[in-house]
C-alpha positions in Angstrom: 0.0 0.0 0.0 1.5 3.3 -1.1 -0.7 5.4 1.2 -3.3 4.8 4.0 -5.8 7.6 4.6 -6.9 5.9 7.8 -3.5 5.0 9.2 -3.3 5.0 13.0 -0.2 3.0 13.5 1.5 5.8 15.6 -0.5 6.2 18.8 1.0 9.6 19.6 0.3 11.1 16.2 -3.2 9.6 16.0 -4.1 11.1 19.3 -2.6 14.5 18.4 -4.6 14.6 15.1 -7.8 13.7 17.0 -7.1 16.7 19.4 -6.4 19.0 16.4 -9.6 17.9 14.7 -11.6 18.8 17.8 -10.0 22.2 18.0 -10.1 22.9 14.2 -13.1 20.9 12.8 -12.6 22.3 9.3 -9.0 21.0 9.1 -8.0 17.9 7.2 -6.3 16.6 10.3 -5.5 13.1 8.8 -2.6 11.6 7.0 -1.7 13.8 4.0 -1.5 11.9 0.7 1.3 12.5 -1.9 0.4 15.1 -4.5 1.3 15.2 -8.2 2.1 13.0 -11.1 1.8 9.2 -10.9 5.1 8.7 -12.7 7.1 11.8 -11.9 10.6 12.7 -13.2 11.1 14.6 -9.9 10.0 13.3 -6.5 10.2 15.8 -3.7 10.4 14.4 -0.1 9.6 16.8 2.8 9.5 16.2 6.5 5.9 16.2 7.6 2.7 18.2 7.2 2.6 21.6 9.0 -0.1 22.4 11.5 -1.8 25.2 9.5 -0.5 24.2 6.1 -0.8 20.7 4.7 -2.5 19.5 7.9 -5.3 22.0 7.3 -5.5 21.8 3.5 -4.8 18.1 3.0 -2.2 18.8 0.3 1.6 18.9 0.9 3.1 22.3 1.4 -0.2 24.0 0.7 -1.2 27.0 2.8 2.0 27.2 4.9 5.2 29.4 4.7 7.4 26.6 3.4 5.2 26.2 0.4 5.8 29.8 -0.8 9.3 29.3 -1.9 8.8 25.7 -3.0 5.8 26.4 -5.3 7.3 29.6 -6.7 10.5 27.7 -7.6 8.6 24.7 -9.1 6.7 27.1 -11.4 9.9 28.9 -12.4 11.5 25.6 -13.4 8.5 24.2 -15.3 7.3 21.7 -12.7 3.9 23.4 -12.0 1.2 25.4 -13.9 1.1 28.2 -11.3 3.4 29.8 -8.7 1.1 29.6 -5.7 -0.6 27.0 -3.6 -3.3 28.3 -1.3 -5.9 25.5 -1.1 -6.4 22.0 -2.5 -9.0 23.2 -5.1 -7.0 26.2 -6.4 -6.3 24.6 -9.8 -2.6 23.8 -9.2 -1.2 21.0 -11.2 2.3 19.6 -11.0 4.2 18.7 -14.2 6.5 15.7 -14.1 6.7 16.1 -10.3 5.2 14.6 -7.2 5.5 15.8 -3.6 5.4 13.5 -0.6 6.6 13.5 3.0 8.8 11.2 5.1 6.0 11.3 7.8 2.5 11.6 6.5 0.9 12.9 9.8 1.3 16.1 11.6 3.7 15.7 14.6 3.7 17.8 17.7 6.1 20.8 17.4 6.9 19.5 13.9 9.2 16.9 15.4 8.4 13.3 14.6 9.9 10.6 16.8 12.4 8.2 15.3 9.8 5.4 15.8 7.3 7.4 13.9 9.7 8.1 11.0 10.4 4.3 10.9 6.7 3.4 11.0 6.0 5.6 8.0 9.1 4.6 6.0 7.4 1.6 4.4 5.0 3.9 2.5 8.0 5.9 1.2 9.8 2.8 0.3 6.9 1.5 -1.8 6.5 4.9 -3.4 10.2 5.1 -4.4 10.0 1.5 -5.7 7.5 2.7 -8.4 9.9 5.3 -9.8 11.3 5.0 -13.3 15.1 4.8 -13.8 16.6 8.3 -14.0 14.1 9.9 -11.6 15.5 12.6 -9.4 14.6 12.6 -5.7 14.9 15.9 -3.9 15.2 15.6 -0.1 14.3 18.7 1.8 16.3 18.4 5.0 18.3 15.8 6.7 15.3 13.7 8.0 14.0 13.4 4.4 17.4 12.6 3.1 17.9 9.8 5.7 14.3 8.5 5.1 15.1 8.1 1.4 18.2 6.1 2.2 16.4 4.0 4.8 13.7 3.3 2.3 16.4 2.1 -0.1 18.1 0.1 2.6 21.3 2.1 2.1 23.9 3.0 4.6 23.6 6.6 5.8 27.3 7.0 6.2 27.9 6.3 2.5 25.6 9.2 1.4 26.3 12.2 3.7 23.7 15.0 3.7 24.9 18.4 2.4 23.0 21.2 0.7 23.4 20.8 -3.0 24.9 17.3 -2.8 24.0 14.8 -5.5 24.1 11.0 -4.8 23.7 8.3 -7.4 21.6 5.5 -6.1 20.6 2.2 -7.7 18.1 2.0 -10.6 19.8 5.2 -11.9 17.9 7.3 -9.3 19.6 10.5 -8.2 19.2 11.9 -4.7 19.8 15.6 -4.4 19.8 17.4 -1.1 18.6 20.8 0.0 18.0 22.6 3.2 14.3 22.6 4.0 12.4 25.6 2.7 11.0 26.3 6.2 10.2 29.7 7.6 13.2 29.4 10.0 15.7 28.5 7.2 14.5 31.2 4.8 14.3 34.0 7.4 17.7 33.3 8.8 19.0 33.0 5.3 20.4 29.5 5.9 18.5 28.9 2.6 18.3 31.7 0.2 16.3 31.9 -3.0 19.5 31.7 -5.0 20.6 28.6 -3.2 17.2 27.0 -3.8 17.4 28.1 -7.5 20.8 26.5 -7.8 19.5 23.2 -6.6 16.6 23.3 -9.1 18.8 24.3 -11.9 20.8 21.1 -11.2 17.7 19.1 -11.1 16.4 20.6 -14.4 19.7 20.0 -16.1 19.9 16.4 -14.9 16.4 15.6 -16.0 16.7 17.4 -19.4 20.0 15.8 -20.3 19.2 12.4 -18.9 22.5 12.4 -16.9 22.9 9.2 -14.8 26.3 9.7 -13.2 27.0 11.2 -9.9 28.2 14.8 -9.7 31.9 15.3 -9.1 
C-alpha cells in the first residue's frame, strides 16, 4: 500500500490529530497523501505536514510558509502550472513532479519521533519502488534525506547530507539534497532563493540531459 488515509499505527500522532480535529473541525487533520504525477521525473520528499498548512488543507506544502518558496520555484523551473498553492482546489497542477513527506501525519512541534519516522518509512519505500530509472529525488532536509536512504536500505554513512549534494543510487535514481524551505531557514538565510534556485537548476539540467552519473 502506497498510502493509507486511515493509518493510525503511531499512537502519539493519531491522538494528536484527534485533538487537532476537535480544535479545528474544518481542518483535514488526517494523514496527508502525496500530490502530483503518478510517474514523476522529480519526487520531492519533505519532512511532515505543517499544522496550519498541509494538515489544514490536506495537500503537501499548501497553505504554509514553506510552500511559498517551493511552489514559486517549481513554477519557475517548469514543474507546475502556477506559482502559488493556497488550497487544494486552487487549480494547481504539478508537471513531471510529485511531492510526498517522510512522515504523513502532523507531529507535535513539527518533530516526529524516530519510531514514527520508521513506522512511515514503508510507505515511502513503496513509493520510491515505483519510480522509473533516472528519476530525481529531492530531499528537503536531513530527515527526508535519511528517510530516502532507509527506504532504499542504504547506509547513511555512504551518502552524507549536504545542501546541493548529489548522490547516485541504484536503478539510476539520483538523490539531491537541499536545506528545508522552512520559515526558519529562509528568514535566517540559511537557505536563500538563489541557493534553492541552484538546486533546481541542477535538477532541471539532470532531467533534461538524462544524466545518470554522480556529480563530481
